[in-house]
C-alpha positions as CSV (number, residue, x, y, z in Angstrom):
1,M,18.8,6.0,-18.8
2,V,16.6,3.2,-20.4
3,E,17.7,4.2,-24.0
4,A,21.4,4.7,-22.5
5,S,22.0,1.2,-20.8
6,S,20.0,-0.7,-22.9
7,G,20.3,0.9,-26.4
8,K,16.4,1.2,-26.9
9,R,14.0,3.8,-26.7
10,P,11.1,3.4,-23.8
11,T,8.0,3.1,-25.4
12,K,5.5,5.7,-24.4
13,Y,1.7,4.8,-24.5
14,T,-1.3,7.3,-24.1
15,V,-4.4,6.5,-22.5
16,K,-5.4,5.3,-26.2
17,S,-2.8,3.1,-27.3
18,W,-2.3,1.4,-24.3
19,L,-5.8,0.6,-24.5
20,E,-5.6,-0.5,-28.1
21,F,-2.3,-2.7,-27.4
22,W,-3.8,-4.2,-24.5
23,L,-7.3,-5.1,-26.7
24,R,-4.7,-6.6,-29.3
25,N,-2.9,-8.7,-26.8
26,A,-6.7,-9.7,-25.4
27,E,-8.1,-11.0,-28.7
28,V,-5.5,-13.6,-29.2
29,S,-5.1,-14.4,-25.0
30,T,-8.8,-14.8,-23.9
31,A,-11.9,-16.7,-25.2
32,P,-13.7,-14.4,-28.0
33,A,-17.0,-13.9,-25.7
34,T,-14.3,-12.1,-23.2
35,Y,-12.4,-10.4,-25.7
36,A,-15.9,-8.7,-27.0
37,V,-17.0,-7.7,-23.5
38,Y,-13.0,-6.2,-22.9
39,R,-13.5,-4.5,-26.3
40,A,-16.8,-3.1,-25.5
41,T,-15.8,-1.8,-22.1
42,A,-12.6,0.0,-23.6
43,T,-14.4,1.6,-26.1
44,R,-17.0,3.1,-24.5
45,F,-14.2,4.5,-21.9
46,L,-12.2,5.7,-25.0
47,E,-15.3,7.2,-26.1
48,F,-15.8,8.9,-23.0
49,L,-12.4,10.6,-22.7
50,G,-12.1,11.2,-26.5
51,S,-15.4,13.8,-25.7
52,K,-12.6,15.4,-22.8
53,E,-10.2,15.4,-24.8
54,L,-8.1,13.3,-22.7
55,A,-7.9,9.8,-24.9
56,Q,-4.4,11.4,-25.8
57,T,-3.4,11.7,-22.5
58,P,0.1,10.3,-21.9
59,L,-0.6,7.2,-20.1
60,A,1.4,7.6,-16.7
61,D,-1.3,11.0,-16.4
62,L,-4.5,9.1,-16.5
63,E,-6.1,10.6,-13.0
64,A,-8.5,8.4,-10.4
65,S,-10.3,11.4,-10.9
66,S,-11.3,10.6,-14.9
67,V,-12.0,7.3,-14.0
68,Q,-14.3,8.4,-11.3
69,E,-16.1,10.5,-13.9
70,Y,-16.1,8.2,-16.5
71,L,-18.0,5.1,-13.6
72,T,-20.5,8.1,-12.6
73,A,-21.6,8.9,-16.2
74,L,-22.0,5.1,-17.0
75,A,-23.7,4.2,-13.5
76,K,-26.6,6.8,-15.3
77,E,-27.0,4.5,-18.3
78,V,-26.7,1.2,-16.5
79,S,-27.2,-1.2,-13.7
80,S,-24.5,-0.6,-10.9
81,T,-23.0,-4.6,-11.7
82,T,-22.0,-3.4,-15.3
83,V,-20.4,-0.6,-13.7
84,R,-18.8,-2.5,-11.8
85,N,-17.7,-4.9,-14.2
86,H,-16.1,-2.1,-16.4
87,R,-14.6,-0.7,-13.2
88,R,-13.0,-4.4,-12.8
89,H,-12.0,-4.7,-16.9
90,L,-9.8,-1.2,-16.6
91,A,-8.5,-2.2,-13.6
92,G,-7.0,-5.3,-15.2
93,A,-6.1,-3.1,-18.4
94,F,-4.2,-0.8,-16.3
95,E,-2.7,-3.4,-14.0
96,E,-0.9,-5.2,-17.1
97,A,0.5,-1.2,-17.8
98,Q,1.7,-1.5,-14.2
99,K,3.1,-5.0,-14.2
100,Q,5.1,-4.0,-17.6
101,D,6.5,-0.6,-16.2
102,F,4.6,1.6,-18.1
103,I,2.9,3.5,-15.2
104,R,3.5,3.4,-11.3
105,K,0.3,3.4,-10.2
106,N,-3.2,1.7,-11.6
107,P,-5.9,4.9,-11.4
108,V,-8.7,2.5,-11.6
109,T,-7.6,1.1,-7.9
110,A,-8.0,4.6,-6.2
111,V,-11.6,4.6,-7.6
112,K,-14.3,2.7,-5.5
113,P,-16.6,0.6,-7.1
114,P,-20.5,1.8,-6.8
115,T,-22.6,-0.5,-4.3
116,I,-24.9,-2.7,-6.1
117,N,-28.3,-2.2,-5.9
118,K,-30.8,-5.1,-5.9
119,E,-34.2,-4.2,-6.8
120,E,-36.7,-6.3,-5.9
121,K,-38.3,-7.7,-8.6
122,G,-42.2,-7.8,-8.8
123,C,-44.8,-10.0,-10.6
124,F,-46.2,-8.7,-14.2
125,T,-49.3,-7.2,-13.7
126,L,-52.4,-8.1,-15.9
127,G,-52.0,-5.1,-18.2
128,Q,-48.2,-6.1,-18.5
129,I,-49.4,-9.5,-19.6
130,E,-51.8,-8.4,-21.5
131,K,-49.2,-6.3,-23.5
132,L,-46.9,-9.1,-24.1
133,M,-49.4,-11.3,-25.3
134,G,-50.4,-8.8,-27.7
135,Y,-54.1,-8.4,-26.4
């Protein structure tokens, strides 16, 4: 219908091509440090999806369960704060796709962020101080 009414073919994205498009826009519209963080998040997410052969999934077919699996795997490697940040960055990327009508629903918003585990930090032990000092 879009093609018939406008003469233009609608753009179809895969998850990978959408995130690459989003990153190209972020590179010129955000600060360099912000772009670097977005790029790191998108790259890690795409590597995860690639390992499951999901990176070439049509954008509209990405399921919340895939996002949940990614965040669960990530939580085994990094802090809960980092996981929450990855979720927030991905939510922003897919929110943009939703605003541009490439997807009806943002798959990230269905995924509950992990709770933040605040570890109580203790003092260094004498052994740790000696190790730091090179004794």
